[in-house]
N, C-alpha and C positions, 0 to 999 in steps of 0.2 A: 515547877518553873512557872511563875505567874508574874505578869508585868505589874509594876507599881503605878496604877492609874492616877494616883494622887499627884505624881510628879509631872503628869502631862499638863502643860499650860499652853495657851494660845501661842502660835508660832508667828503670828502676823508681825510681831515686834522685831523679828529677826529678818532683816533684808537679805534676799538671795538664798534663803534656806530651801532645800529640796522639798517638794510636796510629798515625797515618798516617806519622809521622816514620820509624819503623823500616821500614815498607813501602816508602817512597820510597828509603831508603838501600840497600835490597836489590834495587832495580829494575835491569834489565839494559839495556845499550846496543844489544842485538841488534835490537829493534823499530825503533829510530830508524835504525840503519844499513841495515836491510832495506828500509825505505821509501826512504831516500836513494839507495841503489844502483840502484833501479828507474828513477831519473830520467835524463834526457839530461844531458850536460855543461852545457848552457845552463841547464836547470832546476835542476841542482845548485848552480850559482852563484847563482841567484835564491833558492833555499832558504836558503843561507848568509846572503845579504843580509837576507831576511825575518827570520831567526832573530836576527840582530844588532840588528834594530829593535824587537824585542819587549821591552817594559818590564813586568815582572811587577807592579810597584807601581802601574802605570797600568791601571785596569780597561778603559778604552777601547782601549788598545793590544792587550790580549788579545782583546777582543770583535771587533775589526776584522780579526783574523787570518783571511785567506781569505774575508773578507766579500764582496768583489766576485765571486769565483767562486761562492760560495754563492747570491748574488742572481741570478747568471746561470743557475744550475741551476733556481732557482725560476721565473725567466722562461721558461726552456726548458720547464718543466713546464706552464706556462700555455699555451704554444704547442702542446704535445702534446695537452693537453686540448681546445683549440680544434680541432686537426686531427681528433681523434677524434669530437668532438661535431658539428662542422659538415659533415663529409664523410659523406653518406649514399650516396655514389657515384651520385647522381641516382636514388636509389631503384631500384637494379638488381633487387632482389628482386621488387618489384611488377611491373616490366616483364617479367621472366622468367615470372612466374606468368600475366600477361595473355597473353604469347606462347604459352605452353603451352595455355591454355584456347582460344585462337584456333585453334591447330593441331588440337585435338581436335574442332573443328567440321567439319573437312574429312574427308569419307568418300568415297573414290573410287567405292564401290558406288552412290552416289546418281546417278552419270552413266550407269549401265547401264539399258537399257530393261526395264521390268517389266510383266508382265501383271496387270491388276487382279484381286484375290482375290474369292471369292464374297461375303464379308462386306462388302467395300468396294462391290461392285455393289449389294448388298441395301440398305445403309444410306446409299448415295450418297457415301461417303467416298473421296476421291481423293488421291493423292500430289501433292506440289508439282510444278508443270510444269517441263519442262526449262529453260525460260527463267528461271523463278524460281530454280532450282538454279544456273544459270550466273551469274545476278546475285549470288546469295549468295556463290558462290565468288570472284567478282571483288571483292566487298566485303571478303572475308576476306583476299584477296591484298593489297589496299590497306592493311588494318590491319597485316598482317605487315610490309609495307614501312615503315609509320610507326613501328612498334616497333623495327625494325632501325635507323632513323635515330636514335631515342632511345638505343639501345644504343651506337651509334657515338659519340654525344656523351659517354656515360658512360665509354667507353673512353678518350677524350681526357682526361677528368678523372682517370682512373686513372693515365695516363701523367704528367700534371702532379703528381699526388700522389707518384708514385715519385721524381720529381726533388726535390720538397720534402722527402721523407723522407731522401733522400741528404744534403741540406743539414743537416737536423736531426741525422743521424748524425755528420756531421763536427763540428758544434757540440758534441754530447754528448761526443765524444772529447776535444775541447779542454778542456771543463769538467773531465773526469776527470783530465787531466794537471795542470791548474791546482790542483785540490784536492789531488792527491798532493804537489805542491810545497809547499803551505801546511801540509799534515799533517807532512811531513818537517821543515819549519822549526820547527813547534811541538814535535815530539818531540826535536829536537836542542837547542832552547832548554831544554826541561824537563830533559834529561839533564845539560846543562851547569850548570844551576841547582842540581841535586841534588849534583853532584860538587864544586862550588866553594862556592856560597853557602850551601846547606843544611848542608854539613859545617862551614863556618866558624861559622854561627849555633849549631850544635849544640855545638861546642867551647866557645863563649862561655857557653852555658847550663850546660854541665856543669862548667865551671871556676868560674863565679860562683854558680850555683844561685840567682840572683836572679829574682824573679817577673817583672820587666820583660823580662829576657833570654828567659825561657821563653815569655812572651807574644809577643815578636818572632819566636821560633821557630815558634810556632803560627800567627801571622799569615802567615809565609812559606809554611808548609804549605798554608794556605787559598788562597794565591795559586797555588800549584802545582795545587791541586785545581780551581780555576777554569780554568787552562790545560788540565788534563786533560779537563774538560767541553767546552771549545772544540774540542779535538782530536777528541773523540768525535762532536760535532756535524758536523764536517767529514767524518769517516769515514762517517757515516750518509748524507750527501749524495753522497759518492763511491760508496757501495754502490748507491744509487739509479741513479746514472749508469751503473754497471757492469751492473746488471740491465736497464736500459732499452735498451742497445745491441742485444742479440740480439732483443728484442721489435720494435725498429724494423726490423731486417733481416727478421724473419719476416713482418711486415705488408707490407714492401716487396716481398718475393719473392711473397707471395700476390697482391698487386695486379698484379705483372707476369704471373703465370700467368693471373689472371682476364682481364687485357687480351688475352693471347694467345688464350684460349678464345673470348672475344667476337669477336676478329678472325676466327677460324675460322668462327664461326657467321655473321657478317655477310658476309664476303668469299666464302666457299665454299658453305655449306649453304643459306642463305636464297635467294641468286640461283638456285642449282640447283633448289631446291624450287619457286620461282616459274616457272622455265623449263619444268619438267616439268608443272606444273599448267596452264600456258598451252597446252602441246601437247595435253593431254587435253581441255581445253575446245575447242580448235580441231577436234579429231577429232569431238567431240560435236556441233558445230554442223551437220555434215552431216545428222545424224539430225533435228535440230531443224527444219531447213528442207526436209525431204523432203516432197514433195507427192503422190507417187503410191504406191500400195500396193506395187508392184513395187520401186520405189526404196527404200521403207522396209524391205522384206525384204532388199534388198541391203545396206542400211545396217546392219541387225541382224546380217547375216553378217559385216560388218566388225568388229562388236564381239566376235565369237567368233574373229576372226582372231588368230593368235599375236602379230602386231605390236602390236595394241591391248592384249592381255593382258600383253605384255612391258612396254609403257609404264606400265600400271597397277602392275605389279610393281616397276618402277624407282621410280615415285613413292612407293609404300609404303615401300620401302627408304630412300629419301632422307628421307621424313618421319620414319621411325623413328630414323634417325641424327641428324636435327636435334633430335628430342625428347631423345635420350640426351645430346647435347651441351648442351642447355639444362639438363638435370638436373645434369650435371657442373658447369656454371657456377653453378647455384643452390646446390649443395652447397659449392663453394669459397667463394662469396659469404657463405653462412651461417657457415662456419668463420672467415672473415676478420673478420666482424662480431663474433663471440664473442671473437676475439683482441684486437680493438680495445677491447671492454668490459673485458677483463682488464688491458690496458695503461692504460685510463682509471682503473681502481681502483688500480693500482700507483702511477701518477703522483700520484693524489690523496693517497695515503698519505704521500708525501714532503712534502706541505704541512703535515702534522700535526707538532706539536712532539714531539721525542723526548728521552728522559732516559736517563742511564746506568743500566744494570741493576746 
């Protein structure tokens, strides 16, 4: 499809003719063919069919071009907004913060026997008893276990979200291809109308110079302009679909990484932390139940024994590693939430009407 440039003559002799006539006559087929060639053979056949069904004199025919695909993109945007708004990943941030605060309450030094200071003796202040300390540690262990169960549920939700995002990505790709087909149909119809119908109406207007012929020419140009606006609307929707794809993948990958880090914390670190805490509590029970001074002395010697010191050191290392893992999960969770907010903004933008610049 190429325009007959020899037929283009100066339009100054036609009073009241639209200035868009010359712009359309000088348009190139490159854009239409570029879009058409990106389509699959099946989509190309459908684009040709859609183009043949467009009636420029029928406003509804132009308006409904690609309407189903555009509505699908709008519904897709609603689903994405719901995905972003409703999924707080079971408030992972709050759980991680609570877990960190709980771990901060565990001080292995509290299990070591201490001699009362001069001021404590004078003012009658005493440290918590060993029994109270053990009870508190056991309570903390239960809280950590409870938070671990909550994190495990959050992990399952993350896995379900990853599967849902995969479905959304597949739908988004289908919308993009459907919009490309409709855009190609509109561009091909536009170029065909320019090369055949517009050129014919221009010839009639130039030969007769009748006001009615000039008005028919301007009316046809207005129809082309409406088609242009429709193509632009479809291109805006297609651009949104194109920009949404990497955002979906980014959130999907972040959720996968977050689920993996939670798995490491739940399956590896928290049980190890609890096991080492239980070992320290068990070793401390000997001192708690000591009845004789000599036995108490021997028990104190046990606390200076390298085995106990090694156990405390292992526990501290595990606790530090667990805290670092929690901080990593929290940082990733924060970044994911920010990315979701950006996606929510971008998807909301596509709901606003756009106009050609």
